[in-house]
C-alpha positions in Angstrom: 9.7 -8.5 -37.9 9.9 -5.8 -36.0 13.4 -4.0 -35.5 13.5 -1.5 -32.5 13.9 1.8 -33.3 16.1 3.9 -31.2 15.3 6.8 -29.3 17.2 9.3 -31.5 15.7 12.2 -29.8 17.6 11.0 -26.5 21.0 10.2 -28.6 20.9 13.5 -30.2 20.5 15.2 -26.8 23.3 12.8 -25.4 25.6 13.8 -27.9 25.0 17.6 -27.7 25.6 17.3 -23.8 28.3 15.2 -23.7 30.2 17.6 -26.4 29.3 20.3 -24.0 30.6 19.1 -20.9 33.6 18.1 -23.2 34.0 21.6 -24.1 34.0 22.9 -20.6 36.0 20.3 -19.2 38.6 20.8 -21.8 39.0 24.6 -20.9 38.7 24.0 -17.2 41.0 21.2 -16.2 43.8 21.8 -18.2 43.8 25.0 -17.2 44.1 24.3 -13.8 46.9 21.7 -14.7 48.4 24.3 -16.6 48.5 26.6 -13.6 50.2 23.7 -11.4 52.9 23.2 -13.9 53.6 27.1 -14.0 53.9 27.0 -10.1 56.3 23.8 -10.7 58.0 25.7 -13.3 58.7 29.1 -11.0 59.8 26.4 -8.1 62.0 24.8 -10.3 63.4 28.2 -11.9 64.1 29.3 -8.3 65.8 25.9 -7.5 68.2 26.4 -10.6 69.0 30.0 -9.7 69.5 29.1 -6.1 72.2 26.3 -7.1 74.0 28.5 -9.4 74.2 31.3 -7.2 75.8 28.9 -4.6 78.0 27.3 -7.4 79.4 31.0 -8.0 79.8 31.6 -4.7 81.7 28.5 -4.1 84.0 28.8 -6.9 84.8 32.3 -5.8 85.8 31.1 -2.4 87.5 28.3 -3.7 89.7 30.3 -6.0 90.4 32.9 -3.2 91.5 30.3 -0.8 93.6 28.5 -3.5 95.5 31.8 -4.2 96.3 32.2 -0.3 97.4 29.0 -0.4 99.6 29.6 -3.7 101.3 33.0 -2.1 101.4 30.9 1.6 105.2 31.9 2.9 107.1 30.4 5.6 106.2 31.4 9.0 108.4 34.8 9.9 109.0 36.3 13.4 107.1 39.4 12.5 103.0 39.2 11.9 103.5 40.9 8.4 105.9 42.6 6.5 105.7 44.6 3.1 107.0 43.1 -0.1 106.7 46.1 -2.6 103.1 47.1 -2.7 101.5 44.0 -1.2 101.3 42.8 2.5 102.6 39.6 3.2 100.4 37.6 5.6 101.7 34.3 7.4 99.3 31.5 8.5 100.4 28.8 10.7 100.4 24.9 9.6 96.9 24.5 11.0 95.3 27.5 9.3 96.7 26.1 6.2 95.1 22.6 7.0 91.9 24.6 7.8 91.8 25.9 4.5 92.6 23.0 2.3 89.8 21.3 4.1 87.6 24.3 3.1 88.9 23.8 -0.4 87.4 20.2 -0.3 84.4 21.3 1.2 83.9 23.5 -1.3 84.5 21.5 -4.2 82.0 19.2 -2.8 79.5 21.9 -2.6 80.2 22.9 -6.0 79.7 19.4 -7.6 76.2 19.1 -5.6 75.1 22.5 -6.8 76.4 21.7 -10.3 74.2 18.5 -10.2 71.4 20.2 -8.9 71.3 22.8 -11.6 71.8 20.2 -14.5 68.8 18.0 -12.8 66.8 21.5 -12.6 67.2 22.1 -15.9 66.2 18.4 -17.2 63.1 18.9 -14.9 62.5 22.3 -16.5 62.9 20.8 -20.2 60.3 17.9 -19.2 57.9 20.6 -17.3 57.8 22.6 -20.5 56.9 19.3 -22.6 54.1 18.5 -20.4 52.8 22.3 -20.8 53.0 21.8 -24.6 51.3 18.5 -24.3 48.3 19.9 -22.1 48.1 22.7 -24.2 47.8 20.4 -27.6 45.2 18.2 -25.7 43.3 21.1 -24.6 42.4 22.3 -28.0 42.1 18.8 -29.7 39.6 17.8 -26.9 37.9 21.4 -27.2 37.5 21.0 -31.0 36.2 17.2 -30.7 33.7 18.4 -27.7 32.9 21.6 -30.2 31.8 19.2 -33.1 30.0 16.9 -30.7 27.8 19.5 -29.5 27.1 21.3 -32.8 26.5 18.0 -34.2 24.2 17.1 -31.7 22.1 19.9 -31.0 21.5 20.5 -34.9 20.4 17.0 -35.4 18.4 17.3 -32.7 16.8 20.7 -33.8 16.2 19.7 -37.3 15.1 16.2 -36.9 13.3 16.1 -34.1 12.5 19.9 -32.4 11.1 21.2 -35.4 8.2 18.8 -36.2 7.5 18.4 -32.6 7.2 22.2 -32.8 5.0 22.0 -35.5 2.8 19.3 -33.8 2.3 21.7 -30.7 1.5 24.5 -33.1 -1.4 22.4 -34.6 -2.6 21.1 -31.7 -3.0 24.4 -29.9 -4.9 26.0 -33.0 -7.2 22.9 -33.6 -9.0 23.7 -30.2 -9.4 27.4 -30.9 -10.9 26.1 -34.4 -13.4 23.7 -32.5 -14.5 26.4 -30.2 
């Protein structure tokens, strides 16, 4: 019974070429992905910074309006009067109601900004985990590809090519000897 012999020459070359392709692909594609992840991290950082700035601004404005409302006085006849070194300002009831509405809007804005900051921080954590994962996978794929390529090239050379080279040298020397 004749068992077919697999074409080892092609298998070694296949292993070598696939290993080489894996090495180059593992160096190129993860880098592209890392660049995209880096851009997303930058965008998330900007968004977090903006939300934090808006939160600080809204907090300061809310504190200022609250201080004004706490120091609000009953309307008097004069526009302002001196109370020691402080100027006492007078506000109408509609102005005070407007300030209360502003406080409510600022509190809403602060809650939204706070949520945006928390969500942005969570997104940053996920992106950094993805970044580490891609980096780890890149190294693993590079090592596997390198091992495949070196194994394939060495097996192809030592088990196939060396003997083909010797046969070619013999056949090249035989016609010269016969002449």
